[in-house]
C-alpha positions as a Markdown table, in Angstrom:
| # | Residue | x | y | z |
|---|---|---|---|---|
| 1 | Met | 36.7 | 12.2 | 33.4 |
| 2 | Lys | 34.2 | 14.6 | 31.7 |
| 3 | Thr | 30.7 | 14.8 | 32.9 |
| 4 | Ser | 29.4 | 14.0 | 29.4 |
| 5 | Glu | 30.9 | 10.6 | 29.7 |
| 6 | Leu | 28.6 | 9.8 | 32.7 |
| 7 | Thr | 25.4 | 9.5 | 30.8 |
| 8 | Ala | 22.4 | 7.8 | 32.5 |
| 9 | Pro | 20.3 | 5.5 | 30.4 |
| 10 | Arg | 17.4 | 7.3 | 28.7 |
| 11 | Ala | 13.8 | 6.3 | 29.5 |
| 12 | His | 12.6 | 3.7 | 27.1 |
| 13 | Asp | 8.9 | 3.5 | 26.1 |
| 14 | Ala | 7.2 | 1.5 | 23.3 |
| 15 | Val | 3.7 | 2.5 | 22.2 |
| 16 | Leu | 2.0 | 0.5 | 19.4 |
| 17 | His | -1.1 | 1.9 | 17.8 |
| 18 | Asp | -3.4 | -0.6 | 16.1 |
| 19 | Arg | -0.3 | -2.7 | 15.2 |
| 20 | Glu | 0.4 | -0.2 | 12.4 |
| 21 | Arg | 2.3 | 2.7 | 14.0 |
| 22 | Leu | 5.1 | 2.3 | 16.6 |
| 23 | Asn | 6.5 | 5.1 | 18.7 |
| 24 | Leu | 9.7 | 4.4 | 20.7 |
| 25 | Thr | 11.9 | 6.4 | 23.0 |
| 26 | Gly | 15.3 | 5.5 | 24.3 |
| 27 | Val | 16.6 | 4.3 | 20.9 |
| 28 | Ser | 20.3 | 4.9 | 20.5 |
| 29 | Asp | 20.9 | 3.5 | 17.0 |
| 30 | Val | 19.3 | 1.7 | 14.1 |
| 31 | Ile | 21.4 | -1.4 | 13.5 |
| 32 | Arg | 19.4 | -2.7 | 10.5 |
| 33 | Ala | 16.1 | -1.8 | 8.8 |
| 34 | Asp | 14.2 | -3.4 | 5.9 |
| 35 | Glu | 10.5 | -4.0 | 5.1 |
| 36 | Gln | 10.3 | -7.2 | 7.3 |
| 37 | Glu | 12.6 | -6.3 | 10.3 |
| 38 | Leu | 13.9 | -3.4 | 12.2 |
| 39 | Val | 16.8 | -4.1 | 14.6 |
| 40 | Leu | 17.3 | -1.2 | 17.1 |
| 41 | Ala | 19.8 | -0.6 | 19.9 |
| 42 | Thr | 18.1 | 0.8 | 23.0 |
| 43 | Asp | 19.6 | 1.6 | 26.4 |
| 44 | Leu | 17.8 | -1.6 | 27.7 |
| 45 | Gly | 19.1 | -4.0 | 25.0 |
| 46 | Arg | 18.6 | -4.8 | 21.4 |
| 47 | Leu | 15.0 | -4.6 | 20.1 |
| 48 | Thr | 13.8 | -6.4 | 17.0 |
| 49 | Val | 10.6 | -5.4 | 15.4 |
| 50 | Glu | 9.2 | -8.0 | 12.9 |
| 51 | Gly | 6.4 | -7.4 | 10.4 |
| 52 | Arg | 5.5 | -6.4 | 6.9 |
| 53 | Glu | 6.0 | -3.2 | 4.9 |
| 54 | Leu | 7.9 | -1.7 | 7.8 |
| 55 | Arg | 9.5 | 1.7 | 7.4 |
| 56 | Ile | 11.0 | 4.3 | 9.7 |
| 57 | Cys | 9.2 | 7.6 | 9.4 |
| 58 | Arg | 11.3 | 9.6 | 11.8 |
| 59 | Phe | 14.4 | 8.9 | 14.0 |
| 60 | Ser | 16.4 | 11.4 | 16.1 |
| 61 | Gln | 19.5 | 9.9 | 17.6 |
| 62 | Gly | 19.9 | 13.0 | 19.8 |
| 63 | Thr | 16.5 | 12.5 | 21.5 |
| 64 | Gly | 16.3 | 8.8 | 21.1 |
| 65 | Glu | 12.8 | 9.0 | 19.5 |
| 66 | Leu | 11.8 | 6.8 | 16.6 |
| 67 | Glu | 8.5 | 6.4 | 14.7 |
| 68 | Ala | 7.8 | 3.5 | 12.4 |
| 69 | Glu | 4.8 | 2.4 | 10.3 |
| 70 | Gly | 3.8 | -0.9 | 8.8 |
| 71 | Gln | 2.1 | -4.1 | 10.0 |
| 72 | Val | 3.9 | -5.0 | 13.3 |
| 73 | Asp | 3.8 | -8.7 | 14.1 |
| 74 | Ala | 6.3 | -9.0 | 17.0 |
| 75 | Leu | 8.6 | -7.0 | 19.3 |
| 76 | Gln | 11.4 | -8.9 | 20.8 |
| 77 | Tyr | 14.2 | -7.8 | 23.2 |
| 78 | Ala | 17.6 | -9.4 | 23.5 |
| 79 | Gly | 20.3 | -8.6 | 26.0 |
| 80 | Ser | 20.1 | -6.0 | 28.7 |
| 81 | Gly | 21.9 | -3.1 | 27.3 |
| 82 | Asp | 25.2 | -2.2 | 29.0 |
| 83 | Asp | 26.0 | -5.2 | 31.1 |
| 84 | Arg | 28.9 | -3.5 | 32.9 |
| 85 | Ser | 28.4 | -2.6 | 36.6 |
| 86 | Phe | 27.9 | 1.0 | 37.7 |
| 87 | Trp | 31.5 | 1.2 | 38.9 |
| 88 | Glu | 32.8 | -0.2 | 35.6 |
| 89 | Arg | 30.9 | 2.4 | 33.6 |
| 90 | Leu | 32.0 | 5.1 | 36.0 |
| 91 | Phe | 35.7 | 4.3 | 36.0 |
| 92 | Gly | 35.9 | 2.7 | 32.6 |
């Protein structure tokens, strides 16, 4: 098994500025994005951002950083990321 396959979850932070600018870390993928909803995969589960005139300004899958703008009405998490145990992730 390669060392690169044993990746630890990235830190996940969410900072909302005046309900208009959202900075996130720990984002692994953008599942869906439109003006009313962003659905994001994070290492801690799926994150849905609801609002109006939402747009992604910047996303780096390599670093897991995402910046979005628009009127943010709600942040909602679903799931808990990778539900496998440590040993299942380690030995596949």
